[in-house]
N, C-alpha and C positions, 0 to 999 in steps of 0.2 A: 699175467700178474708180474711185478718187479721182485727181485730177491731182497728182502729186508733183514736177512737174517746177519746178526752179528759175526763177523770174523775173527774178530779178535776177542777171545774171552778171558787170556791172563786168568786162568785160575790159579791158584795156587792150594797146596794142602795142608788144611786146616780143618777148625770145626764145623758141620754141617749147617746151613743156615734156613731150610726150606726148600721147597720146589718151585721153579721158575719154570715158564712155559716159553720157548723159542719155536718161532715160527718153521716148519720143514718143507722148503720149495718142492720136496718130492710128495707130498701129501699133502690132502686137503684139512687134514686134522693137525692138531697142536702137540707136538713131541715134548713130554716132561719129563724132566731130567732134576737130578739133587746136587746142586753144586757145591764146590767148597767155597772159603771165603778167605781173601777179599775177592770181588768180582770185579772186573775191569769196569773204568766210567764209560767205556761202550754199551754197558747194559744199563746204567742208569739214566733217566729220563733227564733232557737236556736240561730243563730247568733246574733240578737238581744238582746239577755240573755245575753251571752257572751261577746258583747260592754260594757252593764251597767255593769257588772262586772269587767271590765277592768277600766274603767273611774272609777269608784270608789274607784278600787285599787289605781289609778294615784293619784287620788284628796288626800290620806290617805300620802301616800308616799313622796308626793311635799309639804305636809305641814310640816314633818319632815326636810324633806333635805333644806327648806327655813328658819331654825333656824338660828339665828345671832350667836350666840355660843353654843358648843355642853354641853350639860346637864353633871355636874359633875356625876362620877358614885361612889365618897367616898365624905367622911364628910369635904374633903378638898385637894388641891393639888397646893400645895405652888411653885411657880417657883422656880427653881434653876439653879438661875443665873451663877452658874460655868459650867452647863453643856453645852458642843459641840455638843449635838443633836439636829438635826433639826425635829422639828415635827409641828402640826399645832398647836399654841400655844405654851407653855412650859413645859419643861420635870418636872416632880414633884421632889420635893426635898424630903428627907426620912422622913416620919411623925415623927420618934422620934427626929428630930434634929428641929422640928420645934418649934417656942417660940413665945410670944407675939408681939415682935417687927417686923415678918412677915405679920401680920395684921393693922398695925401702921403705920401711915405719921402726921409728922407736919410739917406745914408749910403754913394752908389755912388761917392763921390768918393774915398772912404778905401781906402789898400791894404790887403787883406786881409794876415794872419799867415800867412805861409809856413814857419815854423822847425815843419814837423813832419816825418814819416818820407816823405814822398809828394812832398814841395816845391810843395804849391798851394794855394788857398783860395778857397772858394766862398762868396761872397753872396748870396743868394737874397732876391730880392723876389717873394713869393707873397701869397695871400690871408691868410696867418699874418701878412706883416707892412703890406699896405696892405688894409684891411677892404673898400674899395670895388671890389676885384677881383672880389667874390664876384660866378657867373654870368656874368662878362665874356669867362672863356675864355682869357686871356694873363695871362704872369707875366714875368719877367724875373731876370737875376742877372749878376752879375762874377764873372768867375774869375782870381786873379792866380797866376801861375809864376814860381817861384826860377828859376837855372839850372839846366835839366835838368832841373825840377820837372814831373810829371805828376799829371795827373786821372784816375786808374784807370779801368779799363773798367769801366763800367755801365751803366745802361738807363733809362727813364724810360716807364713801365706807360700814361702818360696822355698823351704830349704828343709832339710834334715838334720839335726843337729848333735854332733856326737861329743860328749863331755868327760875329761879328765881330771881327776881330782886330784891337787897338786901338795893341799896341805889340807888337815883337818877332816871333818866328818861332815858327809853331806845326806841329808833326806830326799832324794830326788823320787818323781812319777809324772806319769802322763795318763790323760783320762781316754779312754778309746769311744767313737763316735757311738752317735745314735742306733740303734736303742737300747745298747748295754750301758755305755756310760760307767764301763771299767775303768775303776783306777788300778794302776800296775806302779807300784813303788818298792823301792829297797835303800836301804840304807849302804853309803860306799864310804870307806875308807881311802888312804892316800895310796894312789896308783891306780884305783878301779877307774873301769869306762862305763859310761851307759849313752844309750843311744836315744834319743828321741824322733818319733816318725814324723814327717813333715805334715805340718798342718794342724796337728794335735796338742790341746791345753797341757800345758807342764810347767812344772816348778823346780827351783832348789832351795831347800832352807840348811842353815848351820845348824848341825845340833850338837857341836860340840861347845864349850866354855873356853874356848881361842879363837882366832881369827880362821879363816878358810879360804883357799883359792881354789879356782878352776880354770880351765882352758876348755872354751870348746872350738870345733871346726863346725861350718856350715854350708853345706853343698847349693850354695849360690853365692855371687858377687855381691847380691844385694838381697838378703834374706828378707828384711821386712822383718817387724815386730809387732803385734797387738797385744796389749796388757789388758787383759779383760777388765779389771775393773775401771781402769782408765776408760775404756772404750764405750763401757756400759753408762758409767755416771760421771765423767767427765767430757762426754762430748760436746761439739761445739755447733750449734747448739744445742743445747739440754734435748735428752730423748726425755717428752710427755711422763710427767712422774705418774700419773695414773695407769699409762700404759707399763711401766717397771712394777709398779703396785700391784698389778694384776698379773703380771710376771712373775714377780717373785713372792706372789699371794702373802704382802706385807702391805701395813697402812701408807698412806701418801706423804706423812710426817717422815715415818723411817727412811724415805726413797730422798725428802730434802736434805734428811741430815746425812745420807750418803752422799748426794750430789754438792753439798759443801764442802766437802771434803778435797776435790778435786779438780 
């Protein structure tokens, strides 16, 4: 009979975990001893070791796959606005044709026009405004608020947002995912900073009697925005009123009234 005894036990002194049986080549019986933890992988079944390696590989690859924007493989990749090629992001402009204006935007010093139904205006600075942001995974925006103006509930599907109040007082908040749907909210003053996790519905409202201004940074060159009310009641074509009436537990006439506003 061959000797199947594991030669590398690699036992370290720690807490006992119970008795393990190992075949003794000098005896027909099984010798039992009480090992310490951890036990070398040579004592583990082959399938268990394989599973451990698989889950380790899965953890590493998942962390790479879940990155918000792909990492740049060169100094920069200025977006070529003239290209008709469709890729995940933007096609690179010839580096020899890149100039300073490809990394420049002027306009955040100007207040946005808040004369609208919600009393706020967002001035974005993403890859659409600065081609040099392409592949860099970041963008910014200025938000202006009239007194009691609101940046309505919305979500950024591709970015976490960090907001800094420059002027005024803002009530901000976000809602956690199902099943808790918990509102996390706070009133911010000038100089305060607040973070909105990626993908979660959030809002900002001016709770002062004067104008308010905030600057936000987002972890994507193209964070995207889904305004909840616009998406639900202003889709094209309309979501059928009976579906929304059942979802919101209201009469279809109430849905028609809301859809007429978007």
